[in-house]
Structure formats: structure tokens, C-alpha cells
DRENGURO-918871 format. One line per 5 residues: for each residue x, y, z of C-alpha. Coordinates in steps of 0.1 Angstrom, whole numbers, plus 5000, padded with zeros to 4 digits. Layout:
X Y Z  ...;
% end
This chain:
8009 6961 3267  8035 6937 3291  8003 6914 3291  8003 6910 3254  8043 6905 3257;
8038 6877 3280  8012 6858 3261  8033 6865 3228  8064 6847 3245  8044 6820 3261;
8030 6809 3230  8062 6811 3215  8078 6790 3239  8049 6767 3236  8047 6764 3198;
8091 6759 3189  8095 6744 3225  8124 6727 3215  8145 6759 3208  8128 6771 3239;
8144 6746 3258  8176 6747 3241  8175 6787 3249  8162 6788 3282  8185 6754 3292;
8216 6772 3279  8209 6806 3295  8199 6787 3327  8231 6764 3332  8252 6799 3324;
8239 6821 3348  8241 6789 3376  8277 6783 3370  8283 6822 3369  8263 6828 3404;
8283 6798 3419  8313 6814 3412  8302 6848 3418  8296 6841 3450  8326 6819 3457;
8348 6850 3443  8326 6870 3466  8339 6851 3498  8373 6852 3486  8370 6888 3486;
8360 6891 3516  8386 6877 3542  8388 6892 3571  8364 6921 3568  8344 6913 3591;
8367 6927 3618  8359 6960 3629  8382 6990 3615  8397 6959 3594  8412 6986 3568;
8436 7001 3597  8449 6968 3609  8485 6953 3592  8505 6922 3594  8544 6926 3595;
8564 6904 3577  8601 6899 3566  8616 6896 3531  8651 6878 3537  8677 6874 3512;
8712 6857 3522  8738 6834 3501  8714 6838 3471  8683 6820 3486  8654 6841 3497;
8626 6836 3522  8597 6854 3528  8582 6850 3565  8544 6863 3580  8558 6864 3615;
8588 6888 3630  8609 6889 3665  8596 6892 3699  8611 6924 3701  8595 6943 3672;
8562 6945 3693  8577 6967 3719  8597 6987 3697  8569 6997 3676  8546 7004 3707;
8577 7028 3724  8590 7044 3691  8560 7046 3668  8535 7073 3676  8510 7066 3647;
8499 7031 3664  8469 7027 3679  8472 6990 3690  8497 6960 3687  8490 6925 3691;
8511 6894 3688  8509 6854 3682  8531 6824 3686  8527 6795 3667  8524 6767 3688;
8507 6740 3663  8488 6705 3674  8485 6700 3712  8471 6672 3734  8448 6683 3759;
8427 6661 3787  8407 6672 3818  8429 6662 3847  8404 6637 3857  8403 6620 3822;
8425 6591 3809  8421 6602 3774  8438 6629 3757  8420 6649 3727  8440 6664 3702;
8435 6701 3691  8452 6707 3656  8453 6742 3656  8465 6757 3691  8481 6794 3694;
8494 6818 3718  8477 6845 3718  8485 6882 3741  8456 6904 3759  8449 6928 3734;
8438 6903 3708  8405 6904 3716  8403 6942 3715  8425 6939 3686  8399 6926 3661;
8367 6931 3678  8356 6901 3696  8335 6898 3725  8336 6866 3753  8308 6848 3758;
8323 6840 3790  8354 6856 3810  8368 6892 3808  8385 6904 3773  8410 6926 3791;
8425 6897 3817  8412 6867 3800  8453 6861 3780  8475 6885 3809  8485 6855 3834;
8506 6827 3822  8490 6795 3812  8453 6812 3806  8435 6793 3780  8403 6809 3758;
8386 6785 3740  8359 6787 3712  8325 6777 3717  8331 6747 3699  8363 6734 3718;
8349 6743 3751  8318 6722 3740  8338 6693 3730  8360 6693 3764  8332 6702 3787;
8299 6696 3775  8272 6717 3789  8295 6726 3820  8305 6756 3833  8340 6760 3819;
8357 6792 3837  8379 6782 3857  8382 6748 3848  8417 6732 3840  8429 6721 3810;
8462 6697 3810  8486 6700 3776  8506 6673 3764  8503 6658 3797  8530 6681 3810;
8510 6721 3815  8479 6726 3835  8464 6759 3821  8429 6775 3835  8405 6788 3813;
8396 6819 3815  8373 6827 3785  8351 6819 3754  8345 6831 3724  8321 6828 3699;
8337 6804 3667  8359 6825 3643  8343 6831 3608  8350 6807 3581  8363 6836 3560;
8394 6845 3586  8426 6841 3588  8418 6826 3619  8394 6802 3606  8405 6771 3622;
8418 6780 3653  8396 6771 3687  8426 6774 3714  8443 6804 3726  8469 6803 3753;
8483 6834 3769  8517 6843 3751  8532 6848 3785  8532 6809 3792  8561 6810 3765;
8596 6816 3777  8611 6830 3746  8576 6857 3746  8600 6884 3761  8635 6877 3744;
8653 6902 3729  8665 6885 3705  8660 6896 3669  8667 6864 3647  8634 6843 3655;
8607 6850 3637  8578 6830 3651  8555 6858 3661  8527 6867 3640  8523 6909 3647;
8497 6932 3640  8492 6967 3645  8464 6989 3643  8472 7023 3631  8454 7055 3642;
8431 7071 3625  8442 7089 3598  8477 7074 3604  8497 7069 3570  8509 7033 3561;
8536 7048 3544  8550 7063 3575  8546 7028 3589  8569 7016 3560  8594 7040 3563;
8598 7034 3606  8602 6994 3592  8629 7008 3570  8647 7018 3598  8646 6986 3620;
8675 6965 3604  8699 6996 3611  8684 7011 3640  8681 6978 3661  8687 6945 3647;
8721 6954 3640  8731 6971 3674  8713 6940 3689  8739 6918 3665  8771 6944 3677;
8764 6928 3717  8781 6898 3700  8798 6908 3671  8821 6935 3681  8833 6937 3647;
8802 6946 3632  8793 6980 3621  8764 6998 3603  8784 7009 3575  8801 6973 3572;
8765 6957 3568  8754 6982 3541  8788 6975 3522  8782 6937 3527  8748 6940 3516;
8757 6963 3483  8784 6931 3476  8764 6905 3481  8728 6916 3470  8718 6903 3507;
8688 6920 3527  8665 6918 3554  8636 6940 3546  8605 6945 3567  8569 6953 3556;
8535 6957 3564  8504 6940 3544  8469 6950 3549  8447 6923 3570  8426 6919 3539;
8448 6917 3514  8466 6883 3533  8444 6860 3517  8451 6869 3481  8483 6887 3486;
8505 6862 3505  8515 6833 3492  8539 6806 3501  8553 6829 3531  8567 6807 3563;
8549 6808 3595  8508 6820 3583  8483 6807 3598  8468 6789 3570  8474 6783 3537;
8464 6811 3511  8449 6814 3486  8462 6840 3455  8443 6866 3434  8456 6848 3399;
8428 6820 3412  8398 6848 3420  8410 6861 3381  8410 6831 3365  8379 6823 3380;
8363 6855 3373  8372 6848 3338  8356 6813 3336  8322 6829 3351  8323 6857 3328;
8329 6830 3297  8299 6811 3311  8273 6841 3311  8288 6856 3275  8283 6816 3259;
8248 6817 3270  8245 6852 3259  8258 6839 3228  8235 6811 3222  8203 6835 3227;
8212 6856 3200  8226 6830 3177  8195 6809 3180  8170 6839 3177  8187 6851 3148;
8183 6818 3135  8152 6811 3147  8139 6849 3134  8129 6835 3100  8105 6815 3109;
8091 6847 3125  8097 6870 3096  8061 6867 3084  8043 6879 3119  8072 6908 3116;
8058 6919 3083  8022 6919 3093  8029 6938 3125  8048 6964 3102  8019 6966 3076;
7992 6973 3105  8012 7003 3115  8038 6991 3145  8070 7009 3137  8105 6997 3144;
8104 7010 3180  8075 6992 3191  8091 6963 3174  8125 6965 3191  8105 6971 3226;
8084 6937 3218  8118 6915 3215  8135 6931 3240  8108 6923 3265  8106 6889 3253;
8139 6886 3261  8137 6899 3293  8111 6872 3305  8128 6847 3290  8159 6858 3309;
8137 6857 3342  8125 6824 3332  8162 6814 3327  8171 6827 3359  8143 6812 3379;
8157 6774 3370  8193 6790 3377  8184 6794 3410  8168 6761 3413  8199 6742 3397;
8223 6767 3417  8208 6755 3448  8206 6720 3443  8242 6714 3430  8252 6739 3461;
8264 6711 3484  8286 6694 3456  8302 6728 3448  8307 6736 3483  8330 6703 3485;
8346 6711 3454  8361 6742 3467  8362 6737 3503  8338 6765 3511  8306 6766 3533;
8288 6792 3509  8248 6795 3507  8226 6812 3490  8219 6849 3508  8178 6844 3502;
8173 6871 3527  8201 6896 3517  8176 6921 3497  8211 6933 3479  8215 6904 3466;
8180 6904 3450  8183 6935 3435  8215 6926 3421  8196 6893 3403  8171 6919 3388;
8191 6944 3377  8218 6918 3362  8187 6897 3342  8177 6928 3332  8208 6935 3321;
8215 6901 3305  8176 6903 3288  8191 6934 3274  8225 6923 3261  8216 6887 3248;
8184 6898 3227  8196 6935 3218  8210 6920 3186  8183 6898 3170  8154 6929 3184;
8174 6952 3164  8180 6925 3133  8145 6913 3135  8128 6948 3132  8151 6956 3101;
8128 6931 3080  8111 6949 3052  8075 6940 3053  8072 6933 3015  8103 6910 3015;
8090 6888 3043  8052 6884 3031  8061 6874 2998  8090 6851 3003  8080 6841 3040;
8114 6848 3051  8145 6871 3045  8178 6858 3045  8206 6882 3056  8240 6875 3049;
8245 6898 3073  8231 6876 3102  8248 6847 3087  8280 6863 3093  8273 6873 3127;
8259 6835 3138  8292 6825 3125  8313 6850 3146  8291 6840 3175  8299 6803 3167;
8335 6808 3164  8335 6832 3198  8318 6805 3215  8343 6772 3203  8372 6800 3212;
8361 6802 3247  8356 6759 3251  8389 6752 3235  8408 6781 3260  8389 6764 3290;
8400 6727 3274  8438 6734 3267  8437 6756 3303  8421 6725 3322  8448 6697 3302;
8476 6721 3316  8466 6723 3355  8459 6685 3347  8497 6682 3334  8511 6702 3361;
8490 6684 3393  8504 6648 3373  8538 6663 3373  8539 6672 3413  8524 6640 3423;
8549 6620 3401  8582 6641 3400  8612 6625 3419  8608 6646 3455  8646 6629 3466;
8628 6616 3495  8604 6586 3496  8568 6596 3505  8550 6560 3493  8547 6537 3527;
8556 6558 3548  8536 6555 3582  8539 6591 3604  8525 6582 3637  8518 6616 3656;
8521 6633 3690  8548 6606 3699  8563 6632 3722  8535 6624 3746  8547 6593 3756;
8575 6608 3771  8606 6587 3784  8584 6559 3763  8592 6568 3726  8627 6552 3725;
8610 6521 3737  8582 6528 3716  8602 6531 3685  8625 6498 3696  8592 6477 3698;
8579 6490 3663  8611 6477 3648  8605 6442 3655  8574 6435 3635  8581 6426 3600;
8564 6443 3579  8583 6476 3594  8618 6485 3573  8626 6516 3593  8615 6538 3622;
8629 6573 3625  8618 6597 3652  8619 6634 3643  8593 6664 3651  8605 6673 3614;
8591 6660 3580  8598 6668 3539  8560 6678 3539  8541 6705 3562  8556 6706 3595;
8567 6732 3622  8599 6746 3613  8620 6776 3621  8652 6789 3604  8684 6793 3620;
8714 6817 3621  8753 6795 3613  8785 6811 3609  8813 6791 3596  8839 6791 3616;
8865 6823 3620  8838 6846 3602  8813 6854 3627  8823 6888 3627  8815 6889 3581;
8780 6900 3583  8779 6886 3547  8788 6849 3558  8758 6847 3578  8740 6816 3566;
8699 6812 3577  8693 6775 3576  8664 6755 3580  8676 6734 3607  8659 6699 3618;
8665 6679 3647  8666 6643 3636  8678 6608 3648  8707 6586 3630  8681 6559 3610;
8662 6597 3594  8682 6596 3564  8677 6561 3558  8643 6562 3565  8632 6585 3540;
8657 6573 3511  8675 6609 3513  8708 6606 3490  8741 6614 3504  8763 6625 3481;
8797 6634 3493  8807 6623 3534  8786 6604 3554  8755 6598 3575  8752 6600 3611;
8765 6564 3627  8760 6558 3661  8799 6538 3662  8810 6576 3660  8801 6594 3695;
8812 6629 3683  8779 6628 3657  8760 6641 3686  8781 6677 3672  8780 6668 3640;
8759 6686 3610  8748 6674 3574  8738 6700 3548  8719 6698 3520  8732 6712 3484;
8714 6744 3487  8732 6753 3517  8767 6741 3507  8763 6765 3473  8757 6791 3502;
8790 6785 3513  8805 6787 3477  8822 6752 3482  8814 6725 3461  8799 6690 3478;
8830 6669 3482  8845 6700 3500  8821 6705 3528  8829 6676 3553  8853 6687 3580;
8841 6724 3578  8828 6737 3609  8800 6760 3616  8784 6774 3646  8749 6787 3662;
8762 6796 3692  8777 6832 3682  8757 6857 3705  8773 6841 3736  8800 6866 3751;
8828 6843 3757  8835 6834 3721  8864 6812 3729  8835 6789 3746  8813 6786 3713;
8798 6752 3702  8809 6742 3667  8789 6720 3646  8810 6699 3620  8801 6691 3586;
8801 6653 3581  8780 6652 3552  8757 6665 3524  8726 6654 3512  8711 6655 3477;
8688 6687 3472  8649 6670 3482  8618 6690 3479  8607 6699 3516  8591 6730 3506;
8560 6740 3479  8571 6729 3442  8563 6767 3440  8591 6772 3458  8630 6767 3451;
8648 6742 3474  8659 6761 3506  8692 6758 3524  8686 6728 3550  8708 6711 3581;
8704 6681 3597  8717 6679 3632  8708 6651 3661  8687 6651 3688  8656 6679 3700;
8624 6661 3712  8607 6641 3687  8571 6646 3680  8567 6622 3649  8575 6586 3645;
8584 6578 3609  8577 6543 3596  8589 6528 3564  8569 6501 3558  8571 6469 3535;
8546 6463 3506  8513 6447 3519  8484 6449 3538  8491 6477 3560  8458 6478 3580;
8475 6451 3595  8505 6466 3607  8488 6502 3619  8470 6477 3642  8501 6462 3656;
8514 6495 3662  8483 6507 3679  8483 6482 3703  8518 6488 3711  8511 6523 3716;
8479 6517 3737  8503 6495 3761  8530 6520 3765  8511 6548 3765  8479 6545 3779;
8453 6571 3774  8470 6583 3745  8451 6589 3713  8467 6570 3682  8467 6597 3658;
8487 6588 3622  8487 6595 3583  8506 6587 3553  8532 6608 3543  8513 6612 3509;
8486 6621 3521  8502 6650 3539  8522 6659 3505  8488 6660 3489  8475 6686 3512;
8499 6713 3502  8482 6710 3466  8447 6711 3476  8445 6750 3463  8455 6735 3429;
8438 6703 3432  8405 6724 3438  8410 6747 3409  8417 6720 3388  8383 6705 3397;
8365 6739 3400  8381 6741 3364  8375 6708 3345  8338 6712 3359  8331 6747 3345;
8350 6734 3310  8325 6710 3312  8294 6731 3312  8309 6759 3290  8312 6727 3267;
8271 6722 3274  8261 6755 3265  8283 6756 3232  8269 6722 3229  8235 6734 3232;
8239 6759 3210  8254 6745 3181  8227 6714 3185  8203 6743 3180  8218 6760 3150;
8222 6724 3135  8184 6715 3138  8176 6753 3121  8203 6743 3094  8189 6710 3087;
8153 6723 3089  8161 6755 3061  8176 6731 3040  8154 6701 3040  8144 6707 3005;
8179 6706 2992  8185 6674 3011  8158 6658 2995  8169 6668 2959  8204 6656 2966;
8193 6621 2980  8171 6615 2948  8200 6625 2928  8220 6599 2947  8235 6616 2973;
8245 6592 3005  8239 6598 3039  8278 6606 3040  8275 6632 3015  8244 6648 3035;
8265 6646 3067  8295 6664 3049  8275 6691 3036  8258 6696 3068  8288 6695 3090;
8313 6714 3069  8307 6749 3075  8304 6741 3114  8337 6723 3111  8356 6753 3093;
8342 6777 3122  8357 6753 3150  8390 6755 3129  8390 6790 3130  8380 6790 3169;
8416 6771 3173  8435 6801 3161  8418 6826 3182  8421 6805 3211  8457 6790 3214;
8476 6821 3216  8455 6834 3244  8452 6799 3262  8494 6798 3263  8496 6833 3276;
8473 6828 3305  8489 6795 3317  8521 6806 3311  8515 6831 3337  8498 6809 3358;
8525 6781 3358  8548 6811 3366  8531 6804 3400  8559 6774 3408  8592 6771 3408;
8592 6735 3389  8566 6733 3361  8557 6715 3330  8569 6730 3300  8537 6732 3276;
8537 6712 3247  8520 6721 3209  8504 6686 3211  8479 6701 3244  8466 6730 3228;
8461 6707 3195  8449 6681 3218  8420 6709 3230  8413 6718 3192  8405 6683 3183;
8384 6676 3214  8364 6707 3208  8361 6695 3171  8351 6658 3179  8322 6673 3202;
8306 6699 3173  8308 6669 3152  8292 6647 3174  8267 6676 3182  8261 6686 3144;
8260 6649 3132  8233 6640 3152  8207 6663 3130  8224 6657 3098  8222 6622 3105;
8189 6624 3111  8181 6648 3080  8196 6623 3059  8182 6594 3068  8147 6610 3063;
8122 6601 3033  8134 6625 3001  8095 6622 2994  8086 6637 3028  8113 6661 3021;
8099 6673 2990  8067 6674 3005  8081 6700 3028  8075 6728 3011;
% end
């Protein structure tokens, strides 16, 4: 029986090759797109699942609101780990990290430094917590001593080649000599540690044992005991504020009490909440937290891509149903003869389902080939390193089951429809037109184009938002700004380096600072207004950036009250500039802020000797965080160690001035790499996830349009063939080509217009939800949806008109001879 079905399928594929190519091609494209999206989603959903006992590991977070501003942190203070280990019995293990960032590294006898972009401090429990085995070294002792380093295999080969690395020394930032105590395998690409290659013992840092609860730079992970309840952990974390943090604060704020703190929270709405998030949820459920190891994705993006994958496969199935029912009239006689010879309806249904299953299998093989060929492009598009798991038995079982289900689903309606044909009618008339079949085909065309219009509208909205991000006035200049990295490594030569660069003709302004409006290391600092350090509600947690006198002018920040830093005022060493958000937290207008004094030195016991900063100016709000977030509170003070040079350039050929700056660098800091980038490139990196989503959306929208277009093309061929005699008669009676094209196109136009009214509200709702991720976003305009509908209509007309024009230009004599 199977052999018979196979013969029939192959014969029909060969006999009706145009329909076969359209059917199999559409199905193969849909399966290939759905397969790629499924592999992407599987990779996203399995982040950090490779670690043993991942389901028992949690990261601690802080949600904090003060002065109307809410901030979220993926790190906590240093004493949190010791507090949990001592007072919460349901914890099996705790490990801490300390964020470091980029570091220059060299061997003691080497002249040149090598930059490692992802360095992090870690404690000795790190390896056991995450089930990591060392290739070399002892996991229990590798990170116990100060200045101990553990490298990944890639980093070890990078710095030492094939040499033995244990016991070797590396110099960090030309200052600190560290000993290599271990080597581990590279960490998985779908883990939160994916980009990290250098781990330095946390005891190497002076603040590792600090008892201060207000410095949140230690990402902390806990593993619960088997059977322990995360609700109990959360209940303990809910007590941390009153049981530990406030008593610590009371040591330098004598008037503070738990009761006063509760009253202040109730009155102001300020809060500090400690929480825990499962390790496996971090990648998709922890967006926009400060102090993350890597930028995270969003579960919303997974939902969006899942819907696109579902849409693609549904479009492919709809094509199959539509073309099969349309094509069924050509097989009506076959059905009639089979029924006359004794075939019952059930056997016919089995035959047609078997045919659709075989076609699905052929489409699957084509889809695997397509997916494998475009996999490199897809990986580049998505930023992944996905490969086809051909050696995985589960993968093949899933494909076979999915193909069988696809064949059953896509072939079900044609099978049941064709098996209903009445032998007497089909043998008498040569076919059986069915209003029901026509209605179903119309519905399926509407469904196809509703999906396509939805995706086109979504693509346009995403594109609009990305354009808005690119073109929005950020409040600072990001174009023509060159950033020279690792200036700190030049030591006392950095100021001389700045002065030499200022002499170059194409350089307009130079500033030294470690802080940038684009992604850079930063931390919140607690300030109190003068005379109000005992009032917890008066605490201001501000970003505090150490800058030089030229910073504001180099970035074209706008002073709206007071003045900028000035070298002529020696008292500016104790001056501070706030942004509008910080002034709003003080409850003041910008003009009233200059002259007010703030302190961050409130924890010292001799309060009479506290150091104060005097507000000298207010800078207009500028976007130093992602546009997903509101503009936070910021302060600028003079001083600090500068790790970056900001070079504001005049328009022109940048390659020449970069070469000149590099020459100055090499003469003043020999052996140090010259690392630079442009600020607008760094800005774009902030929105990589959105750019990738936009590109993926565009790619699969085009695929959906291709699939819908293929189906419409097949229906247009069928429609033109069915009405060949009618077209011939009309042409003999004087119909023009335009009349015939209009006749064959208008029904499809009506269906596409109907699809608009289904797609528009759905697209508006979905994209409105996506835009909610951005504090600053575009407003969706009516013309976006009109344009999406217009594009879909244009595509439909172009697809249908090719066959309509062909039919209209045919010789009417041949058309009338057709039947």
C-alpha cells in the first residue's frame, strides 16, 4: 500500500511540477525558518542549565527607590554573604564575585601588554558552586590567596602558548603581580560567564571584607540545601534591611532607629528590597539591572520569535491546504473512478494523508539543507553559535514526529474535502466546484495575509524605534568623539599625554575620566544634604562620576544653572555638579541648587570633620543609561583615576589624527597597547539586542511574505486556468488586457483588504507591549499600519497580476480551444 501511495505521489509531483515546486518550496521555507527559530529559542531557554544543581542556585538582587527614582542592581554589599552563611541555615554554599572590567596583562619579561576585556574577582567556592573542574591546579585552593589568578584554556594559550602555566606570573595594569594557580575549560557560550577568561581571587581587593552595606558591587550566588524553600530565603532577605543594614547605619547616624526608617518609608514611598532570582532565569528575566556580567535578553523577545516561528509553519500549512483544495478539481475524476471501483472514504482519506506526509518528508529534507546552508548567516544575524544537532537522537525523533504531525495537519482538510466527492457528479462534469472549498480558500488567504501584514507592521515599528534611538537628542555629543582606553596604565604620563594630544590641529577638546555616558563602570554613592544626615528619607543615592575640568565642554553637556568647573577656582576640588534628576530628588528647582552642600562622608565618627561638596552647577539631563530606563540621578566631581581619554574632533579625515595620537601614545607609553573606539559605536552596542531582533524580524517577515506570495501565485495560476474559457470569450467580445487583469485580481484584493482589519489591532497591541520596555519610545502612527497594508496589497497585486497579464495576453482562439 505504501509503495502504491509513493508511486501516486511521485507521479503527481512529476505531472504537476509547478504546483509541486510551490507546495514543497513553501513548506520547506516554512520548516527551515521554524527550525532555525526553534534552535535559537532552545539556546535562549537553556542558558545556565549546564551547571549542576542549577535549579538550586539563586542570585541576590536589590530593588531600590529613593527620591522618586527606582534602580535595580544585580549585586549586593560585601557583608551579605557572611550574614547569610552565619544566620540562614538552609544554604548549602555561597560564592561572591567582584566586578573588575577590562585589565591590561603582560608577562614580567614582556614589553607589550595584552588587554583582557572581561576580568572578574571570584572567591574559592566558585568552582564547587558551579561544578567546574580545573584542567590544572586545585579547585579548593586556587582562589584562596590574594593575587591568585585562574585562566580559561583560551586565555592560558593566549598568554603562554603551550608552556606550563601553573606558578607563572602575570602583571596586571603594570602594577599588581599575580600568580597563576589554575586553568579551567572555556565557559559555555550560553552561560552568564560566557565572555570571562580571567578570574582573580576576591581577597586581592581591599574592599572584599568591608562591613559597609552601601556599596553594591559584589554579585552573590547562593545554593540552597536540597528540599529547601526559596520562600524561606526571601523571608530572611526581607529582614536584612531592619536587622542588619539599619543597625550598621546607626553606628554613624545616632538619631536613626528602625521605627523612624519605617515611618520615612511610609511617608516617602522610598524602599530597599532584597530578592533572589533563579540562576536559570537571569538571562531572560533580569533586564536592565546594574552590575550584570553580560547584557541579558528578554522573555518577550522569545515570545515574539516563537510567534514568528509558529506563523511561518502555519503559513506553509495554509499554502499546502489552499493549493491542494484548489488542485483537487484536477483529481476529481481520479476520486470518482476510485470510488466507483470500490474505494471507501476512509481509504481515500488514508491515501491523501499519506501523500501529504510524504510531501512533508520531502519538504523536511529540503528544509534541512536550506537551514544548514543559511546557518552561518543566521548565527551572524542572531549573535549565536548554533549548529544543527544531527548527532542528537532526540532531535531526529522530534523532527520525525513534527513532520508526521505537519503532514497530518496540512493534509487533513484536503483529504476530508476530496474524499467527499460524489462519483456520479465528478465523472459527469469532470470536476466538482464547491462553495465550501472556495470559502475555506478565501479564509486561508485572509489568514496568510493577516500574518504577513502583522509582521510587516511589527517590522516597521521596530525600525521606527531603532531610528528614534539613533536620532534622539541624547543631551551629549556622541559623534566625532574618540575614546582612548586604558590611559590609567600610563601612570603619571597621562596628563602629559593629554596635553600633547590637545596640540593636534584636528583636536577640539580633550578630557580625562573613567566615566562615559555610554556603557562604562559606575557605582552609586549615598549623599546627604548638610544638616540632614539623621533623616533617612533625605538620603540621595547618586551616580558619582570623577571627571576633569574639560569633561562638560568635551561632551557638550548643557549647564542650565550655576557654572562649570573652573581651573581658576581652587575651591572646585570640593565642588559638585548635579543633573536635573538629582536636583529634583532634593525637591528644588535648578536655580535654587547652587550653594547647597552635600556629604558622602557621613559614616565617620567625628561628624564635625565631615567633608562637604558645594553644588556649583546643574547640568541638563542627558541619557547615560539605555533609553529603556528613565534618566537617573547623577553627580560630577573633580579627581579620581582616569582610565579613558575623551577626544572631541573636528570633522575631517579621522585616520590621520588617530595615527598622530597613536604615535604620541607609543612615544610616551611604550609597551602599552593603543586601544580606541568611537563613542557612537559604543552607544550602538547598548542596543545590540534590539538591532538583532529588528534584523531577525525583517528576515523572517520577508520569508513570510515569500511563503504567502508563493501560495497566492499558485492560486493565481489555478484561477487563471479555471477561467481560461471565460477569458477567451470576454476577449472575443472586446475585453482589454486591463479588464481581464482587474477581473482576475479583484477577488484577491478584497481578501487582502479584509486581512488588514484583522492584522491592524493585533499588531498595535503586540507592538505597544514591546514598546513598553522603553521609557523613551515612538508613538505608533496610523500610517505605519496603512503602509503595512499597502505593502501587502502591492505584493499581492504584483504576484497575481503576473498570471493575470499572461492569461490576458493569451490568444483567445487557443483559450476557446482549451475545453
